[in-house]
C-alpha positions, 0 to 999 in steps of 0.5 A: 582504560575504562573511561570515555575516549574522544577520537578526532575533533568537532567539525573535522572528518575522522576516517577509519580504514578497515572494519569498524566494530561496536560491541555495545550501543552506539548513539549518533547525535547528527545525520549518518550517511551510508554510501553502500548497503546497510545490513541489520542482522537481527533486531529492529529498525526502531523509529518509535522514539520521541524524535520525528518518525518520518522515513524519507524517500528520495523523490527522484527514484522511480522505486524508492523503497523496495521490500524484499523477501530474499530476491523477490519484491513483496512491496514497493513504494513509488514516490512519483505518485504513479497511477496504477493500470495493472498489477505491477504499476502504481505508487504502492505495489504488493505482490502478496495478499493484503489484509485490512482490518479497518476501513479503506477509503478511496476515490476510485477502486479498479480491479484488473481481475474478479472482485470477490466479496465475502457477503455483505452489501454495497451501501451508499454513504446516505440513503438518498444517494444514487448508486450506479452499478455497471453504469458505463458498461455496454456489453452483456451484464450477468447477475449471478447463477441463482435467484435474483431480486431486483427492487424492494417490495412496495417500491417501483422497479423500472426497466429501461430498454427491451425486456426479454423473458426466456422462461416462465 
């Protein structure tokens, strides 16, 4: 027929043995449990409805959500709040570049390689805040390969420790 069809009864399990194919949209009024993989062939997983937009991860899994391109992991979300100590550890691991068009706020920023800045300044949150660059470094610190300005005109510049000048 051309009308609605009810299969099963409320509160009881309905089992379909074999492949189940739906040609048009399907609506689930309650939770859906999938025991094996979920494959989406085209289309989107859309969480933009007026329902909750929460994507929950099982906290007991070390790598709860792993985004892959083919078999290569491109981003992992770790629900254990693991601190990062290398390029392959931490709560969020991204194997490619990361572009951020807005502000990034962090308690501490650590890099295991070079820090490249495309111009700009290191700016304190207020003009009276002290900024310590290389505060805990005891090894040799080199500042650039060209001219270096230290201090500002009309302000005192203090050098603590021995001051050596190799050239005039």
